[in-house]
N, C-alpha and C positions, 0 to 999 in steps of 0.2 A: 634435437628437440627444444621446443620453446614453450614456456610455461608461464600462466599468469594467474594470480589469485585475485578473486573477486568478492568483496563484501557488500550485500545489499540489505537495507533495513526493511522491516516490516511498516506497513502504513495503514492509516485510517481515513477512510474518504468520508465525504458529506458532512460529518461533524454536526449532523441534525439539519439545519436549514440550507446548508450550502451544497445541494444535490448537485452531484457531477462537476463540481467547481473547486471545492475546498478539501485539503489532504493535510495529513500530519505524519512526518517520520518519526518511527519509534525505536528505541534502543533495544531492538530484538532483531537478530541478524540471520541470514543464511550465508554460508561462506562456499565459495565454488572455486575449486582449483581446475584449470584446463591446461592440458599438454597436447601439442600437435605431434602426434605420433603413431605409427601403425597404419592400419586400414580401418575404414568404417567407424562407427560410434560405439564407445563401451562406456558405460556410467555406473558408479558405485554411489550408493546413497547411505547415509547414517542420519538418524533423527527422524523428523518429520517426513512421511512419504516413503520411508524404507519398506521394502516388500510390496510397495503399492504402485509406484510410477514406473513408467516404461524406463528401460535401462539401455536403450539404443537409440536409433535415429527419432523415434517418437517423443524422446525426452523434451520437455518444454524449452529448456536452456539450449539444448542442440539444435531444435528447430529455429529458435530465435537466431543463433550464430549461423545457420546455413542461409537464412533469409538476409542477414546482414551482408555476408559475403556477395550474394547476389545483388544486393543494393549497391555495394562498392563496385560492382563489376570486376571482381577478382574471382581468380579460380578457387573452387572449393578445397580445403585441406582434405588430403587423402584420409588421414585417421585423426579422430579426436578421442582422447582419454580425459575423464572427467570424474571428479570426486565432489560430492556434494555434502555438505554438513549443515543440516537444516534445522532451525529452530522456530520458523514461522508455521504455525499450524495452517493446514490445508483445508479451504472451503470454510473459512470461519470469519470471512471479512476483515482480514488483516493483510491483504494485499500479496498473498503468496505467489499468484501468477504473474502480477507486476513484477514482483521481485525476480521471479525467473527469467521473464523477458528482458528486463533490465541487464541482468548478470550476462545473458548470451549476447545481446548487442555490444556490451562493452566488452565482453572478452573478445569478440571478434574484432572490433575496431582496435583494440591494443595489440592483439597479436598481429593484425594486418599491419600495424606501424612498425612493430618489431621485425617483421620479416620483409616489408615492402618499403619501409623507410618514410611512410606517410600515413597519418591518422585517417586519411579520407573522408570521414564523416565529421561535421562540426557537431556541436552540443545541440544546435536546433534540430539537426537531421536525426540525431539520436532520439530527441523527444517526439519527433515525428513519426519514426518508425516504431518506437514503443507503443505510441497512441494508436496507430495503424493496428498493431498486433492485438492491443488489448480493447480498442473499440471507443475509449474515451481517456482524457489525460489525467483525472483527479487523483489516481493511485500512482501513476508512473512519474508524475512531477515531483511529489515529495520523495520517492524513492531515488529518483536521480540527483536531487537538489538538496534534499534534507530540510528541516524546519517546517515552517507552516506555509502552504504554497496555495495561490489561487491560480487555476488554470482556466484557460478559455480557448475557444477556436475561432479563428479569423474567418472573413468571408470566403476566404480562397481555401479553406479547410485546414490551414496550418495551425497547430496548436501552439500556445504561448503560456508562459507562467511568470509568476512573480513571486519571489521568496521574502518571507517575513520571519523575524524572530519573536517567538512568543516569550511572555515574561516568565522567568525562571520559578516565580512562586506557584504557577499552576502546573501541577503533575498529572499526567495521564495514567489511569488506572484501567487496565482491560481485564474484562470479566469474560473468560473463555468457556463455552459449555463443551460438552463430549459431542454433542450432535452437530452435523455438517449441514450446509446450505449453499448450492451453487448459485452463483451470480445470475445465471441464465433464469433459473427458477423464480428468484427473487424479482428480477426485472419484469419477469412475464405477468406480475400481478399488478404492475401499474398500470393506469388508465392512460389513453391516448391524450386526454385533454383533462385540465383542472380548472376549477372556478377561478375567475380573476382575482377575487379578494385573498384566495390562499396563495396565488403566485406574489401578489403584492406583499402579503404578511411575511412570506420567506425571504423577499428581497430585503426588506427591513431587518429581518432577525439576522441575515447572513452579514449584512454590513455592522450590525451591532456586535457581532460575534468576533469580528477582526478587531474591533477596539477592545472588547473584553478580553481577548487573549494576549493582547500586546501592551496591556496596561497592567498597574499593580493589580493584584487579584482581588476581585469583588464577587463573591459567591452570588449574591442576588442579580449582579448584572449578567453573570455566565448562565445561571438558570434562565432568565428571560431570554438570552441570545441563543440558547440552544433549542428553543422552540421550534417545531417543524409541522407543517401541514401537506407537505408534497408527496412524501414516500413512506414514512414509517408505519403509519396506520394502514396504507394499502397492503403492506407487506405482512401484517400482523398474522394472518392466518398461516403463514408458512413458518412462523416463529412466535407462537404464542408466549413462550417463557420469557423470551428475550424482551419482549414489548411489556410484559407484566412486570419484570425486574426494573426496566427503564422508568416505568411509572411509580413503582414503589420507591425507588431512588430519588425521583424527583419530588415524591410527596413528602420526604423527610428533608428536602433542600438540597439535594445533591444533583448538580448539573450532569445529566447522564443522556446518551443517544445510543442508537444502534450504530455500531461501527461497520461503515461501507455497506454491502449488502446483507449483513449479518451472518451468523446469529450472535457473534461477540458483541457485548455491550462495552462501551467506552464511557468513563466518568471522568470528569475534569476534578481532581482533587486539590483543595486549597487547606491552608493550615486550620482553619476552623470546620473542616468537612471530613478530615481523614478517618475518623472514629465513627461517622455515621454510615460508611459503606459497608463494613463486614457485616453487621447485624441483619441487613437486608439480603444477604447473599447466602444461598444455601450451599450443601455439600457438593452439589452437582456442578459447580462453577469453579474454575481455577482462576484465583486472583493474582495480577501481577502489577505491581507499581512499576512505572517506567519513567524514563527520561525522554524528552525529545531529542532525537537524533539530530545534530546541528549540521552535518555535511553531506548526508546522503551517500550514494554508492561510492566505494573506493576501489581503486585498482593498483595492485602492487606486483612487482615482478620478484619473485623469490631469488635470494642469492644464490648462486651456484658455486659449489665446491670443487 
């Protein structure tokens, strides 16, 4: 039997103006242990998704593993035994599906290296396959690399990423509601075209946000840098409570945005704004102060005795 442990972080994409390009890795994790043994796929889940997700071949981590073995041109393992210990909420805009996809790809690559003597897939290949499965690279890039990432797609369709290190004085706070929202539903509300002035506005704010997150904390600068005209107001009908919370937080000077496709809200906390957040958040929201995960997904082979 060959076993590997994978840890993958939650992520927040868009960060306001950086639609489909900016992403942040967070200190909230799913842990996956995969063992090649037996026949077929058997998955056990504790934490988020327990009793809800498929526990066989339909599980997303298993599907990502199978696709990776096909991409590597290797025979499929006869049996996959998997245990998932999940902390990332599902369908909340914190990258749970990206985490599962990345976990499956990294598990397959690592197990292939252990059993065949070669990792087969490069890091660029991993990013490309994860992007292919997710549809865009903004969540998978920070999940794999950690930190603050800028992701884009080349003319040939290949995804690329750049990793930056946010200033430690800016702390992400996630405000998670009980309600869920699928990415497909949220994206379905976006128009095919947007006004040129709105695109220009967001380009400037996205550039400003990179500066605001990587320099000494400046709440006023972060507030200006997190303005968005491309996606949040279009998605408001699907998550009115989230957009209302964003507006209330911003009104008292807290830089806040919808996390990914929502409905979680992400606030950037600085030393002079920490006390402003809780009074605007009702009992229906779970507040979590987090760190930025610096290194992204990790792979470890447990010691055998």
